[in-house]
PDB file of the backbone (N, CA, C, O) and the ligand in Angstrom, with CONECT records:
HET     ZN  A 101       1
ATOM      1  N   MET A   1       0.842  -1.194   0.000  1.00  0.00           N
ATOM      2  CA  MET A   1       0.000   0.000   0.000  1.00  0.00           C
ATOM      3  C   MET A   1       0.878   1.246   0.000  1.00  0.00           C
ATOM      4  O   MET A   1       1.880   1.296   0.714  1.00  0.00           O
ATOM      5  N   PRO A   2       0.520   2.232  -0.778  1.00  0.00           N
ATOM      6  CA  PRO A   2       1.312   3.464  -0.781  1.00  0.00           C
ATOM      7  C   PRO A   2       1.062   4.284   0.481  1.00  0.00           C
ATOM      8  O   PRO A   2       0.001   4.205   1.101  1.00  0.00           O
ATOM      9  N   LEU A   3       2.060   5.062   0.835  1.00  0.00           N
ATOM     10  CA  LEU A   3       1.955   5.954   1.988  1.00  0.00           C
ATOM     11  C   LEU A   3       1.472   7.321   1.521  1.00  0.00           C
ATOM     12  O   LEU A   3       1.850   7.795   0.449  1.00  0.00           O
ATOM     13  N   TYR A   4       0.636   7.945   2.336  1.00  0.00           N
ATOM     14  CA  TYR A   4       0.142   9.274   2.029  1.00  0.00           C
ATOM     15  C   TYR A   4       0.475  10.197   3.190  1.00  0.00           C
ATOM     16  O   TYR A   4       0.445   9.794   4.353  1.00  0.00           O
ATOM     17  N   ASP A   5       0.796  11.451   2.854  1.00  0.00           N
ATOM     18  CA  ASP A   5       1.115  12.453   3.866  1.00  0.00           C
ATOM     19  C   ASP A   5      -0.161  13.183   4.276  1.00  0.00           C
ATOM     20  O   ASP A   5      -0.969  13.570   3.433  1.00  0.00           O
ATOM     21  N   PHE A   6      -0.323  13.362   5.580  1.00  0.00           N
ATOM     22  CA  PHE A   6      -1.450  14.124   6.113  1.00  0.00           C
ATOM     23  C   PHE A   6      -0.914  15.221   7.016  1.00  0.00           C
ATOM     24  O   PHE A   6       0.145  15.081   7.628  1.00  0.00           O
ATOM     25  N   ARG A   7      -1.669  16.327   7.091  1.00  0.00           N
ATOM     26  CA  ARG A   7      -1.274  17.446   7.930  1.00  0.00           C
ATOM     27  C   ARG A   7      -2.508  17.947   8.663  1.00  0.00           C
ATOM     28  O   ARG A   7      -3.536  18.239   8.052  1.00  0.00           O
ATOM     29  N   CYS A   8      -2.389  18.040   9.988  1.00  0.00           N
ATOM     30  CA  CYS A   8      -3.532  18.456  10.800  1.00  0.00           C
ATOM     31  C   CYS A   8      -3.481  19.966  11.010  1.00  0.00           C
ATOM     32  O   CYS A   8      -2.467  20.591  10.699  1.00  0.00           O
ATOM     33  N   PRO A   9      -4.571  20.576  11.539  1.00  0.00           N
ATOM     34  CA  PRO A   9      -4.586  22.038  11.775  1.00  0.00           C
ATOM     35  C   PRO A   9      -3.502  22.491  12.751  1.00  0.00           C
ATOM     36  O   PRO A   9      -3.100  23.654  12.727  1.00  0.00           O
ATOM     37  N   GLU A  10      -3.024  21.592  13.605  1.00  0.00           N
ATOM     38  CA  GLU A  10      -1.963  21.951  14.548  1.00  0.00           C
ATOM     39  C   GLU A  10      -0.595  22.006  13.868  1.00  0.00           C
ATOM     40  O   GLU A  10       0.371  22.498  14.451  1.00  0.00           O
ATOM     41  N   GLY A  11      -0.516  21.510  12.656  1.00  0.00           N
ATOM     42  CA  GLY A  11       0.748  21.551  11.927  1.00  0.00           C
ATOM     43  C   GLY A  11       1.525  20.253  11.963  1.00  0.00           C
ATOM     44  O   GLY A  11       2.647  20.193  11.460  1.00  0.00           O
ATOM     45  N   THR A  12       0.955  19.219  12.545  1.00  0.00           N
ATOM     46  CA  THR A  12       1.641  17.934  12.598  1.00  0.00           C
ATOM     47  C   THR A  12       1.469  17.216  11.266  1.00  0.00           C
ATOM     48  O   THR A  12       0.351  17.095  10.765  1.00  0.00           O
ATOM     49  N   THR A  13       2.549  16.746  10.700  1.00  0.00           N
ATOM     50  CA  THR A  13       2.469  15.943   9.485  1.00  0.00           C
ATOM     51  C   THR A  13       2.803  14.509   9.837  1.00  0.00           C
ATOM     52  O   THR A  13       3.684  14.243  10.654  1.00  0.00           O
ATOM     53  N   PHE A  14       2.095  13.596   9.215  1.00  0.00           N
ATOM     54  CA  PHE A  14       2.327  12.174   9.456  1.00  0.00           C
ATOM     55  C   PHE A  14       1.966  11.405   8.204  1.00  0.00           C
ATOM     56  O   PHE A  14       1.272  11.908   7.321  1.00  0.00           O
ATOM     57  N   GLU A  15       2.446  10.191   8.145  1.00  0.00           N
ATOM     58  CA  GLU A  15       2.211   9.326   6.997  1.00  0.00           C
ATOM     59  C   GLU A  15       1.316   8.169   7.416  1.00  0.00           C
ATOM     60  O   GLU A  15       1.447   7.622   8.511  1.00  0.00           O
ATOM     61  N   THR A  16       0.412   7.813   6.528  1.00  0.00           N
ATOM     62  CA  THR A  16      -0.449   6.664   6.761  1.00  0.00           C
ATOM     63  C   THR A  16      -0.608   5.922   5.445  1.00  0.00           C
ATOM     64  O   THR A  16      -0.688   6.534   4.380  1.00  0.00           O
ATOM     65  N   ALA A  17      -0.653   4.617   5.526  1.00  0.00           N
ATOM     66  CA  ALA A  17      -0.814   3.793   4.335  1.00  0.00           C
ATOM     67  C   ALA A  17      -2.283   3.492   4.104  1.00  0.00           C
ATOM     68  O   ALA A  17      -3.009   3.126   5.029  1.00  0.00           O
ATOM     69  N   PHE A  18      -2.710   3.647   2.868  1.00  0.00           N
ATOM     70  CA  PHE A  18      -4.072   3.303   2.475  1.00  0.00           C
ATOM     71  C   PHE A  18      -4.009   2.582   1.149  1.00  0.00           C
ATOM     72  O   PHE A  18      -3.105   2.833   0.352  1.00  0.00           O
ATOM     73  N   PRO A  19      -4.952   1.690   0.894  1.00  0.00           N
ATOM     74  CA  PRO A  19      -5.011   1.115  -0.449  1.00  0.00           C
ATOM     75  C   PRO A  19      -5.411   2.184  -1.460  1.00  0.00           C
ATOM     76  O   PRO A  19      -6.112   3.141  -1.131  1.00  0.00           O
ATOM     77  N   LEU A  20      -4.953   2.003  -2.687  1.00  0.00           N
ATOM     78  CA  LEU A  20      -5.215   3.010  -3.713  1.00  0.00           C
ATOM     79  C   LEU A  20      -6.706   3.261  -3.902  1.00  0.00           C
ATOM     80  O   LEU A  20      -7.111   4.371  -4.245  1.00  0.00           O
ATOM     81  N   SER A  21      -7.533   2.222  -3.677  1.00  0.00           N
ATOM     82  CA  SER A  21      -8.961   2.360  -3.948  1.00  0.00           C
ATOM     83  C   SER A  21      -9.714   3.040  -2.816  1.00  0.00           C
ATOM     84  O   SER A  21     -10.881   3.395  -2.984  1.00  0.00           O
ATOM     85  N   ALA A  22      -9.072   3.232  -1.661  1.00  0.00           N
ATOM     86  CA  ALA A  22      -9.794   3.779  -0.506  1.00  0.00           C
ATOM     87  C   ALA A  22      -8.958   4.842   0.199  1.00  0.00           C
ATOM     88  O   ALA A  22      -8.711   4.754   1.402  1.00  0.00           O
ATOM     89  N   VAL A  23      -8.528   5.844  -0.557  1.00  0.00           N
ATOM     90  CA  VAL A  23      -7.742   6.912   0.054  1.00  0.00           C
ATOM     91  C   VAL A  23      -8.690   8.023   0.494  1.00  0.00           C
ATOM     92  O   VAL A  23      -9.350   8.631  -0.349  1.00  0.00           O
ATOM     93  N   PRO A  24      -8.772   8.303   1.802  1.00  0.00           N
ATOM     94  CA  PRO A  24      -9.651   9.390   2.241  1.00  0.00           C
ATOM     95  C   PRO A  24      -8.970  10.743   2.055  1.00  0.00           C
ATOM     96  O   PRO A  24      -7.744  10.840   2.001  1.00  0.00           O
ATOM     97  N   ASP A  25      -9.806  11.798   1.958  1.00  0.00           N
ATOM     98  CA  ASP A  25      -9.244  13.149   1.862  1.00  0.00           C
ATOM     99  C   ASP A  25      -8.730  13.627   3.209  1.00  0.00           C
ATOM    100  O   ASP A  25      -7.864  14.500   3.264  1.00  0.00           O
ATOM    101  N   SER A  26      -9.255  13.063   4.305  1.00  0.00           N
ATOM    102  CA  SER A  26      -8.779  13.448   5.631  1.00  0.00           C
ATOM    103  C   SER A  26      -8.871  12.250   6.554  1.00  0.00           C
ATOM    104  O   SER A  26      -9.664  11.334   6.337  1.00  0.00           O
ATOM    105  N   THR A  27      -8.047  12.276   7.584  1.00  0.00           N
ATOM    106  CA  THR A  27      -8.053  11.215   8.584  1.00  0.00           C
ATOM    107  C   THR A  27      -7.704  11.837   9.928  1.00  0.00           C
ATOM    108  O   THR A  27      -7.279  12.990   9.995  1.00  0.00           O
ATOM    109  N   MET A  28      -7.885  11.072  10.993  1.00  0.00           N
ATOM    110  CA  MET A  28      -7.644  11.622  12.319  1.00  0.00           C
ATOM    111  C   MET A  28      -6.146  11.737  12.611  1.00  0.00           C
ATOM    112  O   MET A  28      -5.377  10.821  12.320  1.00  0.00           O
ATOM    113  N   CYS A  29      -5.744  12.868  13.188  1.00  0.00           N
ATOM    114  CA  CYS A  29      -4.366  13.045  13.607  1.00  0.00           C
ATOM    115  C   CYS A  29      -4.114  12.171  14.842  1.00  0.00           C
ATOM    116  O   CYS A  29      -4.923  12.182  15.770  1.00  0.00           O
ATOM    117  N   PRO A  30      -3.015  11.419  14.871  1.00  0.00           N
ATOM    118  CA  PRO A  30      -2.756  10.555  16.029  1.00  0.00           C
ATOM    119  C   PRO A  30      -2.404  11.342  17.296  1.00  0.00           C
ATOM    120  O   PRO A  30      -2.441  10.780  18.391  1.00  0.00           O
ATOM    121  N   GLU A  31      -2.066  12.618  17.171  1.00  0.00           N
ATOM    122  CA  GLU A  31      -1.650  13.385  18.353  1.00  0.00           C
ATOM    123  C   GLU A  31      -2.791  14.235  18.912  1.00  0.00           C
ATOM    124  O   GLU A  31      -3.094  14.158  20.102  1.00  0.00           O
ATOM    125  N   CYS A  32      -3.429  15.051  18.053  1.00  0.00           N
ATOM    126  CA  CYS A  32      -4.464  15.959  18.563  1.00  0.00           C
ATOM    127  C   CYS A  32      -5.870  15.475  18.227  1.00  0.00           C
ATOM    128  O   CYS A  32      -6.845  16.093  18.655  1.00  0.00           O
ATOM    129  N   HIS A  33      -6.000  14.379  17.467  1.00  0.00           N
ATOM    130  CA  HIS A  33      -7.284  13.761  17.137  1.00  0.00           C
ATOM    131  C   HIS A  33      -8.214  14.728  16.417  1.00  0.00           C
ATOM    132  O   HIS A  33      -9.432  14.661  16.587  1.00  0.00           O
ATOM    133  N   GLN A  34      -7.656  15.617  15.624  1.00  0.00           N
ATOM    134  CA  GLN A  34      -8.452  16.477  14.758  1.00  0.00           C
ATOM    135  C   GLN A  34      -8.328  15.937  13.336  1.00  0.00           C
ATOM    136  O   GLN A  34      -7.372  15.226  13.023  1.00  0.00           O
ATOM    137  N   PRO A  35      -9.281  16.266  12.482  1.00  0.00           N
ATOM    138  CA  PRO A  35      -9.179  15.790  11.105  1.00  0.00           C
ATOM    139  C   PRO A  35      -7.974  16.425  10.394  1.00  0.00           C
ATOM    140  O   PRO A  35      -7.811  17.645  10.400  1.00  0.00           O
ATOM    141  N   ALA A  36      -7.163  15.604   9.802  1.00  0.00           N
ATOM    142  CA  ALA A  36      -5.976  16.072   9.088  1.00  0.00           C
ATOM    143  C   ALA A  36      -6.184  15.861   7.598  1.00  0.00           C
ATOM    144  O   ALA A  36      -6.627  14.798   7.162  1.00  0.00           O
ATOM    145  N   ARG A  37      -5.861  16.878   6.833  1.00  0.00           N
ATOM    146  CA  ARG A  37      -6.077  16.811   5.391  1.00  0.00           C
ATOM    147  C   ARG A  37      -4.906  16.126   4.705  1.00  0.00           C
ATOM    148  O   ARG A  37      -3.759  16.212   5.145  1.00  0.00           O
ATOM    149  N   ARG A  38      -5.230  15.443   3.617  1.00  0.00           N
ATOM    150  CA  ARG A  38      -4.191  14.773   2.844  1.00  0.00           C
ATOM    151  C   ARG A  38      -3.393  15.808   2.062  1.00  0.00           C
ATOM    152  O   ARG A  38      -3.957  16.736   1.483  1.00  0.00           O
ATOM    153  N   GLN A  39      -2.090  15.640   2.051  1.00  0.00           N
ATOM    154  CA  GLN A  39      -1.193  16.537   1.335  1.00  0.00           C
ATOM    155  C   GLN A  39      -0.922  15.978  -0.053  1.00  0.00           C
ATOM    156  O   GLN A  39      -0.972  14.770  -0.283  1.00  0.00           O
ATOM    157  N   MET A  40      -0.638  16.883  -0.956  1.00  0.00           N
ATOM    158  CA  MET A  40      -0.248  16.441  -2.288  1.00  0.00           C
ATOM    159  C   MET A  40       1.195  15.966  -2.215  1.00  0.00           C
ATOM    160  O   MET A  40       2.091  16.727  -1.852  1.00  0.00           O
ATOM    161  N   SER A  41       1.408  14.730  -2.556  1.00  0.00           N
ATOM    162  CA  SER A  41       2.761  14.189  -2.560  1.00  0.00           C
ATOM    163  C   SER A  41       2.790  13.023  -3.515  1.00  0.00           C
ATOM    164  O   SER A  41       1.754  12.519  -3.949  1.00  0.00           O
ATOM    165  N   SER A  42       3.993  12.608  -3.830  1.00  0.00           N
ATOM    166  CA  SER A  42       4.114  11.477  -4.733  1.00  0.00           C
ATOM    167  C   SER A  42       3.876  10.204  -3.945  1.00  0.00           C
ATOM    168  O   SER A  42       4.520   9.989  -2.918  1.00  0.00           O
ATOM    169  N   PRO A  43       2.975   9.362  -4.396  1.00  0.00           N
ATOM    170  CA  PRO A  43       2.808   8.083  -3.716  1.00  0.00           C
ATOM    171  C   PRO A  43       4.083   7.264  -3.871  1.00  0.00           C
ATOM    172  O   PRO A  43       4.763   7.331  -4.895  1.00  0.00           O
ATOM    173  N   ARG A  44       4.389   6.498  -2.847  1.00  0.00           N
ATOM    174  CA  ARG A  44       5.654   5.752  -2.837  1.00  0.00           C
ATOM    175  C   ARG A  44       5.539   4.498  -3.694  1.00  0.00           C
ATOM    176  O   ARG A  44       5.666   3.372  -3.212  1.00  0.00           O
ATOM    177  N   LEU A  45       5.300   4.725  -4.956  1.00  0.00           N
ATOM    178  CA  LEU A  45       5.253   3.613  -5.887  1.00  0.00           C
ATOM    179  C   LEU A  45       6.558   3.590  -6.651  1.00  0.00           C
ATOM    180  O   LEU A  45       7.151   4.638  -6.905  1.00  0.00           O
ATOM    181  N   SER A  46       7.000   2.432  -7.010  1.00  0.00           N
ATOM    182  CA  SER A  46       8.268   2.309  -7.704  1.00  0.00           C
ATOM    183  C   SER A  46       8.186   1.173  -8.691  1.00  0.00           C
ATOM    184  O   SER A  46       7.388   0.249  -8.535  1.00  0.00           O
ATOM    185  N   ILE A  47       9.019   1.250  -9.709  1.00  0.00           N
ATOM    186  CA  ILE A  47       9.067   0.160 -10.674  1.00  0.00           C
ATOM    187  C   ILE A  47      10.124  -0.860 -10.286  1.00  0.00           C
ATOM    188  O   ILE A  47      10.334  -1.844 -10.995  1.00  0.00           O
ATOM    189  N   ALA A  48      10.802  -0.622  -9.139  1.00  0.00           N
ATOM    190  CA  ALA A  48      11.832  -1.557  -8.703  1.00  0.00           C
ATOM    191  C   ALA A  48      11.188  -2.867  -8.263  1.00  0.00           C
ATOM    192  O   ALA A  48      10.131  -2.865  -7.632  1.00  0.00           O
ATOM    193  N   THR A  49      11.822  -3.971  -8.594  1.00  0.00           N
ATOM    194  CA  THR A  49      11.305  -5.273  -8.195  1.00  0.00           C
ATOM    195  C   THR A  49      11.758  -5.578  -6.776  1.00  0.00           C
ATOM    196  O   THR A  49      12.568  -4.848  -6.203  1.00  0.00           O
ATOM    197  N   SER A  50      11.229  -6.663  -6.209  1.00  0.00           N
ATOM    198  CA  SER A  50      11.600  -7.012  -4.842  1.00  0.00           C
ATOM    199  C   SER A  50      13.086  -7.356  -4.766  1.00  0.00           C
ATOM    200  O   SER A  50      13.720  -7.095  -3.744  1.00  0.00           O
ATOM    201  N   ALA A  51      13.653  -7.936  -5.823  1.00  0.00           N
ATOM    202  CA  ALA A  51      15.089  -8.238  -5.804  1.00  0.00           C
ATOM    203  C   ALA A  51      15.908  -6.937  -5.753  1.00  0.00           C
ATOM    204  O   ALA A  51      16.936  -6.860  -5.080  1.00  0.00           O
ATOM    205  N   GLU A  52      15.432  -5.931  -6.474  1.00  0.00           N
ATOM    206  CA  GLU A  52      16.140  -4.647  -6.438  1.00  0.00           C
ATOM    207  C   GLU A  52      16.015  -4.002  -5.064  1.00  0.00           C
ATOM    208  O   GLU A  52      16.970  -3.408  -4.562  1.00  0.00           O
ATOM    209  N   PHE A  53      14.832  -4.119  -4.455  1.00  0.00           N
ATOM    210  CA  PHE A  53      14.658  -3.572  -3.116  1.00  0.00           C
ATOM    211  C   PHE A  53      15.543  -4.295  -2.109  1.00  0.00           C
ATOM    212  O   PHE A  53      16.097  -3.669  -1.206  1.00  0.00           O
ATOM    213  N   LYS A  54      15.681  -5.633  -2.261  1.00  0.00           N
ATOM    214  CA  LYS A  54      16.549  -6.381  -1.353  1.00  0.00           C
ATOM    215  C   LYS A  54      17.990  -5.914  -1.489  1.00  0.00           C
ATOM    216  O   LYS A  54      18.702  -5.790  -0.492  1.00  0.00           O
ATOM    217  N   LEU A  55      18.424  -5.653  -2.720  1.00  0.00           N
ATOM    218  CA  LEU A  55      19.790  -5.172  -2.935  1.00  0.00           C
ATOM    219  C   LEU A  55      19.960  -3.787  -2.317  1.00  0.00           C
ATOM    220  O   LEU A  55      20.972  -3.511  -1.672  1.00  0.00           O
ATOM    221  N   ILE A  56      18.973  -2.922  -2.514  1.00  0.00           N
ATOM    222  CA  ILE A  56      19.056  -1.574  -1.934  1.00  0.00           C
ATOM    223  C   ILE A  56      19.104  -1.657  -0.412  1.00  0.00           C
ATOM    224  O   ILE A  56      19.897  -0.964   0.226  1.00  0.00           O
ATOM    225  N   ASP A  57      18.247  -2.512   0.174  1.00  0.00           N
ATOM    226  CA  ASP A  57      18.214  -2.648   1.628  1.00  0.00           C
ATOM    227  C   ASP A  57      19.529  -3.208   2.154  1.00  0.00           C
ATOM    228  O   ASP A  57      20.057  -2.716   3.151  1.00  0.00           O
ATOM    229  N   SER A  58      20.070  -4.248   1.482  1.00  0.00           N
ATOM    230  CA  SER A  58      21.317  -4.836   1.973  1.00  0.00           C
ATOM    231  C   SER A  58      22.469  -3.860   1.819  1.00  0.00           C
ATOM    232  O   SER A  58      23.385  -3.850   2.642  1.00  0.00           O
ATOM    233  N   THR A  59      22.438  -3.042   0.779  1.00  0.00           N
ATOM    234  CA  THR A  59      23.496  -2.050   0.599  1.00  0.00           C
ATOM    235  C   THR A  59      23.431  -0.998   1.697  1.00  0.00           C
ATOM    236  O   THR A  59      24.456  -0.611   2.256  1.00  0.00           O
ATOM    237  N   LYS A  60      22.217  -0.536   2.004  1.00  0.00           N
ATOM    238  CA  LYS A  60      22.068   0.444   3.086  1.00  0.00           C
ATOM    239  C   LYS A  60      22.456  -0.160   4.427  1.00  0.00           C
ATOM    240  O   LYS A  60      23.098   0.494   5.248  1.00  0.00           O
ATOM    241  N   ARG A  61      22.055  -1.433   4.649  1.00  0.00           N
ATOM    242  CA  ARG A  61      22.325  -2.087   5.918  1.00  0.00           C
ATOM    243  C   ARG A  61      23.825  -2.314   6.093  1.00  0.00           C
ATOM    244  O   ARG A  61      24.330  -2.233   7.212  1.00  0.00           O
ATOM    245  N   SER A  62      24.550  -2.600   4.999  1.00  0.00           N
ATOM    246  CA  SER A  62      25.985  -2.878   5.121  1.00  0.00           C
ATOM    247  C   SER A  62      26.757  -1.639   5.556  1.00  0.00           C
ATOM    248  O   SER A  62      27.873  -1.763   6.061  1.00  0.00           O
ATOM    249  N   ALA A  63      26.195  -0.454   5.375  1.00  0.00           N
ATOM    250  CA  ALA A  63      26.875   0.759   5.824  1.00  0.00           C
ATOM    251  C   ALA A  63      26.871   0.851   7.345  1.00  0.00           C
ATOM    252  O   ALA A  63      27.787   1.424   7.936  1.00  0.00           O
ATOM    253  N   HIS A  64      25.839   0.288   7.982  1.00  0.00           N
ATOM    254  CA  HIS A  64      25.721   0.372   9.434  1.00  0.00           C
ATOM    255  C   HIS A  64      26.053  -0.944  10.122  1.00  0.00           C
ATOM    256  O   HIS A  64      26.604  -0.948  11.222  1.00  0.00           O
ATOM    257  N   GLU A  65      25.719  -2.066   9.478  1.00  0.00           N
ATOM    258  CA  GLU A  65      25.910  -3.378  10.081  1.00  0.00           C
ATOM    259  C   GLU A  65      26.673  -4.264   9.109  1.00  0.00           C
ATOM    260  O   GLU A  65      26.081  -5.156   8.500  1.00  0.00           O
ATOM    261  N   PRO A  66      27.978  -4.039   8.949  1.00  0.00           N
ATOM    262  CA  PRO A  66      28.718  -4.889   8.006  1.00  0.00           C
ATOM    263  C   PRO A  66      28.740  -6.330   8.475  1.00  0.00           C
ATOM    264  O   PRO A  66      28.782  -6.612   9.672  1.00  0.00           O
ATOM    265  N   GLU A  67      28.711  -7.243   7.501  1.00  0.00           N
ATOM    266  CA  GLU A  67      28.710  -8.661   7.839  1.00  0.00           C
ATOM    267  C   GLU A  67      30.065  -9.046   8.414  1.00  0.00           C
ATOM    268  O   GLU A  67      31.107  -8.568   7.966  1.00  0.00           O
ATOM    269  N   VAL A  68      30.030  -9.933   9.430  1.00  0.00           N
ATOM    270  CA  VAL A  68      31.256 -10.385  10.079  1.00  0.00           C
ATOM    271  C   VAL A  68      31.855 -11.494   9.226  1.00  0.00           C
ATOM    272  O   VAL A  68      31.166 -12.445   8.857  1.00  0.00           O
ATOM    273  N   VAL A  69      33.137 -11.366   8.917  1.00  0.00           N
ATOM    274  CA  VAL A  69      33.831 -12.402   8.159  1.00  0.00           C
ATOM    275  C   VAL A  69      34.890 -13.017   9.061  1.00  0.00           C
ATOM    276  O   VAL A  69      35.451 -12.340   9.923  1.00  0.00           O
ATOM    277  N   SER A  70      35.167 -14.322   8.855  1.00  0.00           N
ATOM    278  CA  SER A  70      36.131 -15.016   9.708  1.00  0.00           C
ATOM    279  C   SER A  70      37.523 -15.019   9.092  1.00  0.00           C
ATOM    280  O   SER A  70      38.478 -15.420   9.757  1.00  0.00           O
ATOM    281  N   GLY A  71      37.664 -14.597   7.876  1.00  0.00           N
ATOM    282  CA  GLY A  71      38.982 -14.581   7.265  1.00  0.00           C
ATOM    283  C   GLY A  71      38.909 -13.994   5.871  1.00  0.00           C
ATOM    284  O   GLY A  71      37.850 -13.586   5.395  1.00  0.00           O
ATOM    285  N   ARG A  72      40.059 -13.965   5.235  1.00  0.00           N
ATOM    286  CA  ARG A  72      40.066 -13.429   3.887  1.00  0.00           C
ATOM    287  C   ARG A  72      39.434 -14.438   2.952  1.00  0.00           C
ATOM    288  O   ARG A  72      39.583 -15.646   3.135  1.00  0.00           O
ATOM    289  N   THR A  73      38.748 -13.956   1.980  1.00  0.00           N
ATOM    290  CA  THR A  73      38.138 -14.846   0.993  1.00  0.00           C
ATOM    291  C   THR A  73      38.707 -14.509  -0.377  1.00  0.00           C
ATOM    292  O   THR A  73      39.027 -13.358  -0.672  1.00  0.00           O
ATOM    293  N   GLY A  74      38.823 -15.526  -1.195  1.00  0.00           N
ATOM    294  CA  GLY A  74      39.265 -15.310  -2.563  1.00  0.00           C
ATOM    295  C   GLY A  74      40.753 -15.101  -2.717  1.00  0.00           C
ATOM    296  O   GLY A  74      41.209 -14.792  -3.818  1.00  0.00           O
ATOM    297  N   ALA A  75      41.529 -15.255  -1.663  1.00  0.00           N
ATOM    298  CA  ALA A  75      42.973 -15.050  -1.760  1.00  0.00           C
ATOM    299  C   ALA A  75      43.689 -16.320  -1.295  1.00  0.00           C
ATOM    300  O   ALA A  75      43.271 -16.946  -0.321  1.00  0.00           O
ATOM    301  N   THR A  76      44.730 -16.688  -1.967  1.00  0.00           N
ATOM    302  CA  THR A  76      45.531 -17.847  -1.581  1.00  0.00           C
ATOM    303  C   THR A  76      46.876 -17.347  -1.066  1.00  0.00           C
ATOM    304  O   THR A  76      47.126 -16.143  -1.013  1.00  0.00           O
ATOM    305  N   LYS A  77      47.744 -18.295  -0.683  1.00  0.00           N
ATOM    306  CA  LYS A  77      49.066 -17.891  -0.196  1.00  0.00           C
ATOM    307  C   LYS A  77      49.883 -17.229  -1.297  1.00  0.00           C
ATOM    308  O   LYS A  77      50.732 -16.377  -1.034  1.00  0.00           O
ATOM    309  N   GLN A  78      49.613 -17.637  -2.537  1.00  0.00           N
ATOM    310  CA  GLN A  78      50.366 -17.068  -3.652  1.00  0.00           C
ATOM    311  C   GLN A  78      49.728 -15.773  -4.158  1.00  0.00           C
ATOM    312  O   GLN A  78      50.191 -15.183  -5.134  1.00  0.00           O
ATOM    313  N   GLY A  79      48.697 -15.355  -3.508  1.00  0.00           N
ATOM    314  CA  GLY A  79      48.055 -14.116  -3.927  1.00  0.00           C
ATOM    315  C   GLY A  79      46.885 -14.396  -4.843  1.00  0.00           C
ATOM    316  O   GLY A  79      46.686 -15.521  -5.302  1.00  0.00           O
ATOM    317  N   THR A  80      46.135 -13.380  -5.094  1.00  0.00           N
ATOM    318  CA  THR A  80      44.962 -13.517  -5.929  1.00  0.00           C
ATOM    319  C   THR A  80      45.373 -13.594  -7.397  1.00  0.00           C
ATOM    320  O   THR A  80      46.171 -12.791  -7.880  1.00  0.00           O
ATOM    321  N   ARG A  81      44.815 -14.569  -8.084  1.00  0.00           N
ATOM    322  CA  ARG A  81      45.103 -14.679  -9.514  1.00  0.00           C
ATOM    323  C   ARG A  81      44.123 -13.813 -10.275  1.00  0.00           C
ATOM    324  O   ARG A  81      42.908 -13.949 -10.133  1.00  0.00           O
ATOM    325  N   TYR A  82      44.667 -12.922 -11.083  1.00  0.00           N
ATOM    326  CA  TYR A  82      43.809 -12.041 -11.843  1.00  0.00           C
ATOM    327  C   TYR A  82      43.659 -12.508 -13.285  1.00  0.00           C
ATOM    328  O   TYR A  82      42.785 -12.030 -14.009  1.00  0.00           O
ATOM    329  N   THR A  83      44.518 -13.451 -13.706  1.00  0.00           N
ATOM    330  CA  THR A  83      44.469 -13.893 -15.084  1.00  0.00           C
ATOM    331  C   THR A  83      44.705 -15.385 -15.132  1.00  0.00           C
ATOM    332  O   THR A  83      45.318 -15.955 -14.229  1.00  0.00           O
ATOM    333  N   SER A  84      44.222 -16.012 -16.174  1.00  0.00           N
ATOM    334  CA  SER A  84      44.431 -17.447 -16.345  1.00  0.00           C
ATOM    335  C   SER A  84      45.436 -17.732 -17.452  1.00  0.00           C
ATOM    336  O   SER A  84      45.739 -18.895 -17.718  1.00  0.00           O
ATOM    337  N   ASN A  85      45.952 -16.713 -18.091  1.00  0.00           N
ATOM    338  CA  ASN A  85      46.932 -16.904 -19.157  1.00  0.00           C
ATOM    339  C   ASN A  85      48.261 -17.346 -18.549  1.00  0.00           C
ATOM    340  O   ASN A  85      48.820 -16.602 -17.743  1.00  0.00           O
ATOM    341  N   PRO A  86      48.805 -18.540 -18.903  1.00  0.00           N
ATOM    342  CA  PRO A  86      50.051 -19.017 -18.291  1.00  0.00           C
ATOM    343  C   PRO A  86      51.254 -18.132 -18.612  1.00  0.00           C
ATOM    344  O   PRO A  86      52.224 -18.129 -17.854  1.00  0.00           O
ATOM    345  N   LEU A  87      51.217 -17.394 -19.699  1.00  0.00           N
ATOM    346  CA  LEU A  87      52.349 -16.516 -20.045  1.00  0.00           C
ATOM    347  C   LEU A  87      52.476 -15.361 -19.046  1.00  0.00           C
ATOM    348  O   LEU A  87      53.565 -14.818 -18.863  1.00  0.00           O
ATOM    349  N   HIS A  88      51.394 -14.995 -18.416  1.00  0.00           N
ATOM    350  CA  HIS A  88      51.441 -13.880 -17.465  1.00  0.00           C
ATOM    351  C   HIS A  88      52.191 -14.245 -16.193  1.00  0.00           C
ATOM    352  O   HIS A  88      52.588 -13.352 -15.444  1.00  0.00           O
ATOM    353  N   ARG A  89      52.402 -15.571 -15.919  1.00  0.00           N
ATOM    354  CA  ARG A  89      53.160 -15.973 -14.720  1.00  0.00           C
ATOM    355  C   ARG A  89      54.612 -15.569 -14.829  1.00  0.00           C
ATOM    356  O   ARG A  89      55.280 -15.402 -13.809  1.00  0.00           O
ATOM    357  N   LYS A  90      55.117 -15.410 -16.035  1.00  0.00           N
ATOM    358  CA  LYS A  90      56.532 -15.060 -16.241  1.00  0.00           C
ATOM    359  C   LYS A  90      56.780 -13.554 -16.097  1.00  0.00           C
ATOM    360  O   LYS A  90      57.924 -13.101 -16.079  1.00  0.00           O
ATOM    361  N   LEU A  91      55.708 -12.802 -15.997  1.00  0.00           N
ATOM    362  CA  LEU A  91      55.891 -11.348 -15.861  1.00  0.00           C
ATOM    363  C   LEU A  91      56.473 -11.031 -14.475  1.00  0.00           C
ATOM    364  O   LEU A  91      56.211 -11.753 -13.513  1.00  0.00           O
ATOM    365  N   PRO A  92      57.263  -9.951 -14.373  1.00  0.00           N
ATOM    366  CA  PRO A  92      57.849  -9.605 -13.072  1.00  0.00           C
ATOM    367  C   PRO A  92      56.776  -9.257 -12.046  1.00  0.00           C
ATOM    368  O   PRO A  92      55.741  -8.674 -12.370  1.00  0.00           O
ATOM    369  N   ARG A  93      57.056  -9.636 -10.794  1.00  0.00           N
ATOM    370  CA  ARG A  93      56.128  -9.369  -9.686  1.00  0.00           C
ATOM    371  C   ARG A  93      56.492  -8.060  -9.019  1.00  0.00           C
ATOM    372  O   ARG A  93      57.666  -7.691  -8.985  1.00  0.00           O
ATOM    373  N   PRO A  94      55.536  -7.371  -8.501  1.00  0.00           N
ATOM    374  CA  PRO A  94      55.868  -6.123  -7.778  1.00  0.00           C
ATOM    375  C   PRO A  94      56.571  -6.406  -6.457  1.00  0.00           C
ATOM    376  O   PRO A  94      56.917  -5.474  -5.731  1.00  0.00           O
TER     377      PRO A  94
HETATM  378 ZN    ZN A 101      -2.505  17.031  15.109  1.00  0.00          ZN2+
END
């Protein structure tokens, strides 16, 4: 369900979710219990799929809660191989 912004006469703005088919023009303010009018805003609809949302959420979450790793991954004692061409093994190492 999309979220809609409402603003009461006291100036409090809040968001409430309603189905598209039953969006009221006003609803009760949770703080002062006066009728709050719906504000013009973009409904939170997106063309992103759930897989895209999962990627966005995991990317945002990794900024605050990075996953714990027990060791290095993808690296061997000889270092990470960047190429499979055997001729590149003869090139000088840094
Ligand atoms: Zn209010």
